[in-house]
N, C-alpha and C positions, 0 to 999 in steps of 0.2 A: 709699798702698801705694804701689810701683813695680813696673816692670815691667823683665824681664832679657829680654835676645835672647840663644837658646842654639845654637851651631853645631856640629853632629855632625862627625865624623871618620871613618875608616876602617871599612868594614863596614856603611857605611849605603847604598853604590853600589848601582845595579841598572840593567838594560838598560832604556833609553827615559829615563833620568831627564833631566830638563829639557826635553824635547823639547816638551813641551803649553807651557812658560815661553816658549823660543823663538818657537813659531808665533804667541803669542798676545799676548804684550809686546814691544813695539819696543826697551823696555830692556834685559829680559832678552838679547833677540838680540843687541843689542851687546855685552854681555859676554861672550857664547860667540865672538860673533865674533873680539873682542880676544884670547881666550885662544890662538885657533887663529894667531890672526897672530905670538904672543909665545912660544905654547909650542912645545918640539920634537916634538911628537904631537898627530895630527889628531882634537882632542879631542872637537869634535862627533860624529864618525863614532863613535867608541868610545861615547861616554855614548847616541846616540841608537839606535846599531842593534848595538852589541857588537863582536865576541862577548861573552861572562861572561867567559871564560880572561883578554883582554885587560883588560877594565876591573878586575880583582881585582889585577892585576900593581901593583903600590907606586908605579911611575913614571907611570901612567896614573891609578889611585886618588884619590891624594891631588889632583892637578890638577883630577880632575875633580868631587869633592866639593868643593873652595875654591869653582869657579868655578860650582856649581848654588848655594851656599850665597848669592855675591855676586848672580848674580841674581835670587833668591828676593828678598834685602836691599833691591833699588834696586826694585821690585817695591812694597814696605812702606815706603821713604822717598818713592818718587811720592804716596804718599797719605797723607803727614804723620805715620805712624808712626814712633816714634822710641824708643831703651828708655833706661833710666837706670841700667842695668848691664849689661854684657856677659859671656859665657863661653863658650870653645869646647871640645870634648874632642879632646885631641890635636892633630891636624893642623886640627881647627876653631877652634885659639885664632888660628892666621893671619886667617880670616875673620873674629873679632870682633877682631880690630886694626883692620881695616879698617872697622868699623861703628862703632869708637870713635872713628875718625880719628887714629888713630895711626900708621897703616901707608898709604900710597898704593895704589891699586889695582892699577897696572903695576907697582910695586915688590913687591906681593904676589905676584901671578904669576911674576915671579921668582923670588921665594923660595921659593914653594910649588914651583916644580919643580926648585930648586938642593935644596931639603929633599926631596923624593922621589928624585931620582936619587942622592944622597948614602946614603940609608937602603936603596935597593935594592942599592946596592955593596956596604953594610955587610953585608946581610944575605947577599951571595954571599962575602964574606970569612969571615964568622964566622956561619954557617950555625946556625940554631935553630930553636926552635919555642914558642909556645904553648898556655896551658889553662886554663880557666873554673873556676874551685870554686865551687859552689853551698850554703851551707847551714852553713858554717864563721864565724867573726868573724874578724877584723883581725888578731889577734894569735895567734891559730891558724895561719893561713896564714903570720905571719912566722916562728915558730916550725917551723912545715914546710920552707919554705925555707933554713933553716938546717942543718936534719937532712939535708937532701937535698943540700946543696952540698958535700957530701962525692966526687958523682960530676960535678962541675963549677959553671956559675954557672945560678943561680936565683935569683929573685927576684921578688916582689910586682910587677906593671906599672901595673895597674888597678885603683883603687878604687872601683868604679862605684857599689855600692849595697851597704847594709847586707848582709852576707851573701852577697856575690858580689863575687870578687874574681878577675882575672887575672892568671897569672905566666906569668915567661917567664924564658928561657935558653938554656942546650945541651940538646939534646933529650933526652940521657942523665940528665940532672939534672931534667929536667921530667916526665921519666917518674917518677923514683921518688918524685919529690913527689907525682906523681898516686894513686900507689900510695900513699903517705904518708897523702894525705886521705881516701882511701875508708876506709883503716883506722881512720880517726880520726872518723869518722861523717858525712865529708861526704853532702850529700845526691844531688849530682850530679856529676862531672867530667867535661868534655868537653876533649880536643885540639883546638885551633881550627885553620881551613884556613890557616896562614897561611906564607909563604915567609922571616919574618924574626923574629926577637926582641927586638919592638918595647919599646922604654922598659927597655929591661938595659945593664948594661955592655957587651954584644956590640955595641951599635950606637956603640960610642966611635968606630969610623972616620970615623961621618959629621958627627962633631963639630966637626974640623978645618973640613971644606968648608963647614959651615953658617956657622959663623965667618967664613969668607972672605967668602962670600954678605953676609951681614948687614955687612961694613965698609964696602961699597959702599952702603949704604942708609941713609937719613934716616930716625929716626923722629919723628913729633912729639906735641907734647901731646897727651893723648888728651881728646874732650870728656867722656868718662863715663868713670868705676872699668871697669877691666879684671880680671876675677879671674884670673890666672895656674893654669894645673894644678900647677905646682911649688909655690907656697906656699899654695892654696886661700883666698887674701887678698885683700880688692880695693886695687889701685892704680892709680895716674895718673902714674907716673913715667915716662917713655918710654925710659931708658936702663936701668934695673929689667927694664922688660918685653923689652926687647932681649936683655941677657944670660938671661933666664928662660928665652927660648927656643930657645938654646943648651944649658941646662941640661934641659930637658924630654926631647930627646934619650933620655937615660940615665936620668932618673929617673921614678920614677911618676904615674900622671894620678892626683890626688886627688879626683874627681870629688863624690864623696858630702860630703866636708869644702867642694868649693866650692860645692856647691847651699847648704848650710847656712849659710855666710858671706853668700849672698845671701838667704836668709831672716831672718836675725839684721841685716839692711842694711835690711829693710821690705818685699822683692818678695814679692807672692802670685799674682804671674802672669809667665807665661813664654811665649815664642814658639820655637818651633825651628824656625830658618830653613835650611833645606838639605834635602837629600834623607830619606825615612823618618822614622821614630817611636822610633827606638832611645832617644833622649835622653828622651822623651815618659814611656816604661816607666821608667826611673830614675830620673827625677823624682820620680814617681809612689810609688817603692819607699824613696824618700827622706823627703820630707816631704810629705804628701797636702793640706798646706794651701796650695800652691800649683796653680793649674791651666796646663796646658802644652796651646797650641794647635799643631798640625801647621800648620807654612807652606813646604812644600815642592811643590806642583804646583799648576798655575793655578786648578783648584777651590778649594783649601783659600785662596789669597790672595784670591779673588775674593767668596769667602764672608767674610772677615774684614774686606776694606774694602769691602765692598759694591759691589763692581762688577759 
């Protein structure tokens, strides 16, 4: 059977993230130090000390989650742990590309910074919101978004697991979709605390900026297949992976399908490499034949590698 490394996205951050890794592992400390040199924000300060409000800002959150993930990855690599496949949720796809050898680490830091800045700016240009809908299937969510689109843009943004989908778009249209979801039997409908309508057409202003940043970066042939959010199909084509990063900004994250693709490829063991345990919970709801181990803290990693 096979092992996959899974890399989390936004909403996995927390104050204190990565501090234990930085203090306990020289390789991890080097990653955080590099990020502080390259990025325009004092990343270690925000990650280790907060405040939480700053850490929730897109321009900080995305580089923070990426850096923490790579810091954890380096510990695994140092102890000889290698995946057969990789996948990342939203911004986590950048860390997955680094893990696969398709993207150089420094290029990854520059790219995550450009992505975060572009999406933050797009959110100010086209403000929107998101909501989680629990208890309805994908087709029902798509129908609700179509019916609510008379009030603006609203679209499925994250197919996270069966009966759990996040929608994204104009505030008025999202709120209409929330009301329709309640009327049509959703178990729970929750507006998310976000400042941007991620993975929706409202993010189009970020596409050109990200494409420009990618033009300066060379992708290598990945050592192992990557499962991109947009297609949910394993690929090792570097040009395709590069293009899909651009498309991902306005396309839904097909996470449930991505995990199913990994299962179909023989994956029965996965490591969540980065902050939090969001992906562990999602995978459990998608396919319980896959065992997911959290690898975001020093304690987690040492328990896994026997350090």
